[in-house]
Residue, then its C-alpha position, 0 to 999 in steps of 0.5 A: x783716257x777718252x777726251x771730249x775735244x775733237x777739233x784742236x789748235x795747238x801752238x808750240x807743238x814741236x817739242x817737249x810738252x807740245x809734242x806730248x799733247x799733240x800725240x795724245x790728242x791725235x791718238x784720241x782721234x782729234x783733228x789737230x792744227x799743229x803750229x810751230x816753226x820746225x816743219x820736220x818735227x811737225x810733219x813727223x807728228x802728223x805722219x799717217x794722220x794727214x787727213x786730220x792734221x795740218x802743219x802751220x809755221x807762223x811766228x806766234x807773235x805775228x797777228x796777220x800770220x796767225x789770222x791767216x792760219x786760223x782762217x785756213x784751219x776753220x775753212x778745213x775743219x770749222x771753229x775749234x773746240x779747244x785752242x792751246x797757246x803753248x808756244x813759249x821760250x825761256x832764258x836767263x836775264x840780266x838787267x845790267x846787260x844792254x843786249x838782254x833788253x832784246x831778249x826781254x822784248x822777244x820773250x814778251x812777244x812770244x810768251x805773252x803777245x803770242x797767246x793773244x794772237x793765238x786766241x784772237x781769230x777764234x774768239x768770235x767763231x767759238x762764241x758763235x758756236x756757243x762752246x770751246x776752251x781757250x788754254x794758256x800755258x803759263x808757269x809757276x815762275x809767273x807766281x813770283x820773281x826769281x833772280x836772273x829770270x826776270x824776263x821769263x817770270x814777267x812774261x808768265x806773270x803777265x800771261x796769268x793776269x791776261x788769262x784772268x781778264x779773258x776768263x772774266x770777259x767770256x764768262x757766260x758765253x759758253x767759252x771757258x778760259x784755263x790757266x795752266x801753271x807747270x813747274x818743271x818738265x823734263x824737256x830740252x828747255x830745262x836740260x840746261x838748268x843748273x838749279x834744283x827742279x823739285x817735282x820734275x815731270x816727264x812730258x807725257x805725264x804732264x800732258x796727260x794731267x793737263x788734258x785730264x784737268x781740261x776734261x774735268x773743266x778745271x780753270x786753274x791747273x798746276x803741274x804737278x799740284x804739289x809744286x804749287x803748294x811749295x811755291x805758295x809756302x815760299x811766299x809766306x817767308x819774309x821777303x829778305x829770307x825768300x830772296x836769300x834762299x833764291x839767290x843761293x841757287x844757280x841762275x838760268x843760262x842767258x842767251x849765248x851761255x852754255x845750256x841756253x836754248x835759242x830764242x827764234x826771231x831774236x835780232x843780232x844773234x847768228x843762228x837764231x832767226x831761222x825757221x828751226x824751232x828751239x825745243x820748247x817746254 
């Protein structure tokens, strides 16, 4: 597939969907800013194409750090024509547990605030060039709540509403805003899930479908489409039946439990504050 994107900024490029997106974009000849926290993985992606790619390791929720990254990339390559806010983390959540409040806060910082800090430095330069696409990778989980997964659902639901607002704000400026809602993708992030994952996609297939949707200028992309129909069908059920069905499923592991993935920058938990990025999407 020949892609129209020549200058790309991609966050969450270290694992799963991010790596698959990076590989396809690089293979298509794009210049790519690879943003993540695992320097070794990013360097491996850029190997052999260093003249077109550069590795950056800011915390996506750190506005000044993201602005510095953007300034450096635009000095090298000019304003991008595609920015993909893909960085995200997941984990189970229990409102009864005081320690989980820190998990909720950090998930919002990465999954929701991280998209805004990713887009902010590029909006004016892209608007000045009169073209470009801003892409937020949300989730089907943002369409409705799921027991034991409230923090993740809230962060992705908030991201969907933020992207809707941004799309309306930028309509007619030459910039387009795209909301991507994946279902389940086979990555380390879903490896610990103990519940059914209908429509499970391989990361390479998901990346290909996402980029094809962007090339076709689709503003809402669901991966795969059938998982969106299933999610909408669940919403047609009475609330009591809907909740009973979902409560019968095993819950996503909380931080510290077997199968849970690390959340970078989470205070008070050893091993989670390093620059080694956990597998994402």
